[in-house]
C-alpha positions in Angstrom: 9.1 24.9 -70.8 5.7 23.1 -71.0 7.0 19.5 -70.6 8.7 21.0 -67.0 5.3 22.7 -65.9 3.4 19.3 -66.8 5.9 17.5 -64.2 6.3 19.7 -61.5 1.7 19.6 -61.8 2.1 15.9 -62.1 4.8 16.0 -58.6 2.0 18.3 -56.6 -0.7 15.9 -57.8 1.7 13.4 -56.3 2.4 14.6 -53.0 -1.4 15.9 -52.1 -2.1 12.7 -53.0 0.1 10.8 -50.4 -1.1 13.6 -48.1 -4.5 12.5 -48.8 -3.4 8.8 -47.8 -1.8 9.1 -45.0 -4.4 11.9 -43.6 -6.7 9.2 -44.1 -5.0 6.3 -42.8 -4.8 8.2 -39.9 -8.6 8.5 -39.7 -9.2 5.0 -40.0 -6.9 4.1 -37.3 -8.3 7.0 -34.8 -12.0 5.8 -36.0 -11.0 1.9 -34.9 -9.6 2.9 -32.0 -12.6 4.5 -30.9 -15.0 1.9 -32.1 -12.5 -1.0 -29.8 -13.1 1.7 -26.7 -16.6 1.9 -27.3 -16.6 -2.1 -27.9 -15.4 -2.5 -24.3 -18.3 -0.9 -22.1 -20.3 -2.8 -24.6 -19.2 -6.3 -23.4 -20.7 -5.3 -19.7 -24.3 -6.2 -21.6 -23.2 -9.5 -22.9 -25.3 -12.1 -23.1 -22.3 -14.5 -22.1 -21.5 -12.4 -19.2 -20.0 -15.2 -16.5 -19.4 -13.3 -13.4 -19.9 -10.3 -12.2 -18.7 -8.4 -8.7 -20.4 -5.0 -8.2 -19.9 -2.9 -5.4 -21.2 0.8 -5.1 -21.0 3.4 -2.4 -22.7 6.6 -2.8 -22.5 8.3 -0.2 -18.2 8.7 -1.3 -19.5 8.6 -4.8 -17.0 5.6 -5.7 -18.1 2.8 -8.2 -16.1 -0.8 -8.4 -17.2 -3.1 -11.1 -15.4 -5.9 -12.3 -17.4 -8.0 -14.9 -15.8 -11.2 -16.7 -17.2 -11.4 -20.3 -16.0 -14.6 -22.0 -16.1 -15.5 -25.2 -14.6 -19.0 -27.0 -10.7 -18.0 -26.3 -11.7 -14.5 -25.6 -11.6 -13.3 -22.0 -11.9 -9.8 -21.0 -12.4 -8.3 -17.4 -13.3 -4.9 -17.3 -12.7 -2.4 -14.7 -14.8 0.6 -14.3 -12.5 2.2 -11.5 -9.6 3.2 -14.2 -7.7 5.0 -11.1 -4.1 4.6 -11.1 -2.2 3.9 -8.0 -1.2 7.3 -7.5 -4.9 8.5 -8.4 -5.5 6.6 -5.5 -3.4 7.8 -3.0 -4.2 11.3 -3.5 -7.1 10.8 -2.7 -6.3 9.2 0.2 -4.1 12.4 0.8 -6.9 14.6 0.0 -9.4 13.2 2.8 -9.8 16.1 5.3 -9.2 13.6 8.4 -7.4 11.0 8.5 -9.9 7.2 9.2 -10.0 6.4 12.8 -11.7 7.2 16.7 -10.7 10.9 18.1 -11.2 11.5 21.6 -10.9 14.2 23.6 -11.6 15.8 26.9 -13.3 19.1 26.0 -13.5 22.5 28.9 -16.4 25.1 28.1 -17.7 27.9 29.6 -21.6 27.3 31.4 -23.0 29.9 33.8 -21.7 29.2 36.9 -18.3 27.7 35.8 -16.5 25.3 33.7 -18.0 22.3 32.1 -15.6 19.5 31.2 -17.1 16.7 29.3 -15.3 13.9 26.7 -15.8 14.1 22.8 -16.1 11.2 20.4 -15.9 11.1 16.9 -15.2 8.6 14.7 -14.1 9.4 10.6 -14.1 6.9 7.9 -13.3 8.4 4.5 -13.9 12.1 5.9 -17.8 10.2 6.7 -18.6 10.6 9.9 -19.4 7.0 11.8 -20.2 7.9 15.2 -20.5 11.0 17.7 -21.0 11.0 21.4 -20.7 13.3 24.0 -19.9 11.9 27.9 -19.2 13.0 31.2 -19.9 13.6 34.3 -21.6 17.2 34.5 -21.4 20.0 37.3 -24.7 20.8 37.4 -28.3 18.5 36.9 -28.8 21.4 34.0 -25.9 20.8 32.3 -26.0 17.2 32.7 -29.8 17.0 31.1 -28.6 19.6 28.1 -25.2 17.2 27.5 -27.4 14.0 27.7 -29.8 15.8 25.2 -27.5 16.8 22.8 -25.9 13.6 23.1 -29.3 12.0 21.6 -29.5 13.9 19.3 -26.0 14.1 17.6 -25.9 11.0 15.5 -29.2 12.0 13.8 -27.6 15.2 13.0 -23.9 14.1 12.0 -23.6 10.4 11.2 -23.5 9.5 7.6 -22.1 12.5 6.1 -18.9 14.6 5.2 -17.1 16.0 8.1 -16.5 19.0 6.5 -20.1 19.1 5.2 -21.4 19.3 8.8 -24.2 21.8 9.1 -25.1 21.9 13.0 -28.3 24.4 14.4 -27.1 26.6 17.0 -28.2 24.8 19.3 -28.5 21.2 19.4 -31.5 20.4 22.1 -31.6 24.0 23.6 -28.1 24.0 24.0 -26.1 26.9 22.8 -23.1 25.7 24.8 -22.9 22.8 24.3 -23.5 22.4 20.6 -20.4 25.6 20.0 -18.3 23.3 21.6 -19.1 20.5 19.6 -18.5 22.7 16.4 -15.4 23.8 18.0 -14.4 20.2 18.7 -15.0 19.2 14.9 -13.0 22.5 13.7 -9.9 21.2 15.7 -10.1 17.0 14.4 -10.6 19.0 10.9 -7.7 21.0 11.4 -4.9 18.7 13.3 -5.8 15.2 11.7 
């Protein structure tokens, strides 16, 4: 009986040893993978850099960089933008407004009648690149307000995300033209 007990104990120790060995090997492989992964960014700092191609667009918060590192027969191309094609398509779909120039005649009420102007906004990557209000106002007072709003628009909207425009209630003292422009931008976002 004593002999049987000892062989079972020996079998348990052997199983524990193999289990410990298997876990140790898995940990070692994981550690090697982590070290290899951390070596890739370190290659960016390597002294034997052969070429860099870096572009940054801080407004859209994207960074694309490519660095070629070579040493003897070893060559690595490192791309910081690790997005897949599907992720890039999803980003494009997620844009609030498709890239383009949008222009429309807009009519809004003013004291003494209606005013019709042409509002144009250009968008690239959800960022406004240009905006204008043009037309032939029906009164000199309207002409002055529209001209002042048009002059102030670029500073207020160009370079900003179309969905994050924070326009004041009045631009250059014109609440009606400002309200019409805000509604026009909302319509562009909704329909495009």
